[in-house]
N, C-alpha and C positions, 0 to 999 in steps of 0.2 A: 504494500500500500504506500503510495507516494505521500510526501510530507504535505503537499497541497490538499490532497483528499482527506488526510487526517485532520487538518485544520478546518476543513469544510464540515466534516462530520461533527467534530467537537463543538464548533461554534453553533452549528445547527441545533445540537442537543441542548446547549446552554440557553440559547434563545428560546427554544420551545418550552423549556422548564420555567424560565422567568415569565414568559407571556401567560402560560397556563396557570401558574401559581397566582399571578396578579389577577387574572380573570376569575379564578376561584374565590379569592379573598375579597375582591372588589374594593369599594370604598376608596380611601386615599391611595391605596396601592395601585389600583387600576387607573385612577385619575392621574397619578404620577407618570405611569406608562403612556397615557394619552398625551399628556403635556410634553413629555420627552419626545414622543413621536412627532408632534407638531414642530418642535424646535429643530430636530434632526432633518425633517423633510424640508423645512425652509432653508437650512444650511445647504443641503444637496441641490435644491432647486436654484438658489441664488448662485451657487458655484457653477452649476452646469450652464445656466443662462447668462453668466458673467454680469450679474447685476451690479456688483461692487465695482467692476472695471468700468462699466458704463457711467454710473453715477453713484458715488459713495454715499451721498446724503439720502437719496431715495431708498437705497438698500438699507441704510441705517433706520429709516422710517419703518421699513418692513420688519426689521429685527425688533424694534421697540414694540410694535403691535403684536407680533407673535409671542414676545416675552410677556406682555401684559395678559394675553389670552392664556398662556401656560400657567402664569401665577394665579389667575382667577380660577382656573380649573382645579388647581391643587388646594388653594387657600380658601376659596369661596364657592366650591362646587359648581363653577361655571355659570353663576347667576348672571353676570354681565357679559359673557363671552359672545353671544349672538349679536347684541347691540354694538359691541366694540368691533366685531368683524364686519358688520354692515356699514358702520360709519367709516372704518378704515378702507373698505373696498371702494366706497364712493369717493373718498379723498384721493385714493390712488388713481382712480379713473380720471378725476379732475387733473391730477398731475400729468397724466398721459395727454389729455386734451390740451393742456397748456404747454406741451412740448418738453416737460421736465423729467419725464420717465417714459419707458416703453411698456407695452402690454404685458410683459413678463412680470412686472411688479404686482399689479392686482391679481394676476393669475397665481403667483406664488403665495400671496396672502390668503386668497380663497382656498387654494389647494391644501396648504399646510394647516391653516386655521380650522377649516372645516373637518380636516382629519381628526384633530384633537377633540373638537366639539362633538362630532358624531360618535366617536368611540366612547367617550364618557357618557353621553346621553343614552346610548344603547345598553351599556352595562348597568348603569344606574346603581342602586344600593340594595336591591332585593333579589330574591330567588328567581323571579321572572326575568330580571335583567341578565342574570347568569345564563338562563336558558336561551334568551334572545341572542347573546353573544356566541354561545356554542352553536346555535342554529346558523349564524352567519359564518362561523368557522367551517362548519360542515359543508355549506354551500361553496365557499371559496376554495377550500382544500380539495374537495371532490372535483370541482371544475378544473383546477390546475392539474391535478394528477392524471385524471382520466382523459383530459383534452390532450395531454402529452402522449399518453400511450395509445389512445385510439387514433390520434392523428398519425403517429408513426406506423401503426399497423395498417390502416386503411388508405392513408395518403389522400390523393384526389386534389380537387381545385384548391388554390390558395385562398385564404381568408382576406388578407391584406398584404399582397406581395411587396408593395413599395415601403411598407412600414415594418412588417415582421415576416420575412419570407418563409420562416419555418412553420407558421400556423396555417392550418387547413380548415375547411368547412366541416369535414368529418370530425376533426378534433373538437371544434366548437360545439357541434351537436352532441357528440359523445360526452363532453364535459358538462353540458347543461342537463342532459338526461341523468347522468350520475349524481349531479348536485341535487336534483329533485328527489332521487331515490334516497340519498344519504340524509338529507334534511327531513324527508318524510318519515324515515325510520326513526330518527331522533325524536321527532314530534310524537310518534306513536308510543315509543318507549316511555317518554316523560308524561304525556297527557292521556294516553290510551285512546286517542281519537285523532282524526285527520280530516281537514276540510279542503275543499277545492281552493278556497282563499289562500291557504298556506302554500299549496302547490304552485299557484300563480305567483305568489310573492317569491318563492324559491327560484322560479324561472326568471323573473325580472332581476333578482339579485345576481344570478349566475351570468346573465347577459351584461349587467353593469360591471361585474368583476372582469369579464373579458375585454370590455371597453377600456377599463382602467389599465389593463395590461398593454393594450395597443396604444393608449395615450402616452404612457411612459416610454414605450418603444419609439413613438414619434418624436418625443422630446430628445431622446438620446441620439436618434438618427439626425435630427435637425441640427444638433450641436456637435456631432461627431465624437461622441463618447461611448465607450463600451459598457461601463457601469456608472450608476449615479454617484458612487464614491467608493472608498475602500474601508469603510467603517466596520464591516462584518467580515472577518477573515474567511476567504474562500467563497463568499456569497456576494460580494460587491457592497452595495449600499442599502440603506433602509428602504428607499423607494423601490429598489429592485425586489425587495421581499414583501412589501405591503401594497404594491400598486393595485392589485385586484381587490384586496381587502378594503382599502380606504374607499374605493369607488362603490363597492357593495354597501359599505356603511353610509356613504353619501346618500345612496338611493334609499336605503331603509329609513334614514333620519328624515330626509326631505319629503318622501312620500308619506311618512307618518305625520309630519307637521301639516302637510296639505290636507290629508284625510281628517285629522283631528279638527282642523279649522272648518272644513265643510260639514263635519258631523256635529259641530258645536261642543266638542270635548277638548278644550285647550290643554288640559292637564293629562291627557291620555298618554301613558308610557309607550315607548316604541314596541315593547314586548306585546302589549295588547293589540297593536296594529299587526304585527307579524303573525300572531297566532289566532287573530280574529276573536279576541275575548269580548 
């Protein structure tokens, strides 16, 4: 076994243990992981898109905003995170329109900030939040793993050859089907029932996960980099590992917010949306 493979396996095990332990315990432990994820994603985003090289001040603005969001998640349970993210995004867009920044600034603020907010909101502090997070893990991991193996086995037409030449339609379909099966099995084990609603949600989250994967591939191809960073030995960067996960969380969180607003239930947890409570 090569040294690189050993580092990859070891770092993968450590990362999995830390994430699963934080997910299990929830509370401040998971919010700390969510906050750290937001900070590391902004670091990788700003590095890849060369925000600091283009304009040090506007990049510093991005760092201040993500730092405030991270602090709010850990110290105040994210009470002010959504308003802060909304205001910062509008400000960043105005900076772009005034010619003082480019569109990668608001993009990075939204991408990294929403990553932390959606992760923390989904896990919440109760047992239902734990189940919701495990549901999304099941969707994303099943999508990733089976898309790879089914795609290699069946091959066929490319999904997005200009962005990620290795991905195929057969892999995408195989990943989505396996995500529905895995998340449905988890739901049946935990709740002893399964609705069409949850199956549809699993389908949408699997599609979102694959879009997230393609989105990060587009950014890396756009800026000519192989990995988002070298923070994780043998695995590249944080964005390389969570690209599909954060997009699935985006979808779960935003769909939940939209549904709760339409249903007149502003305090409805994400878990209630996912499982149709």
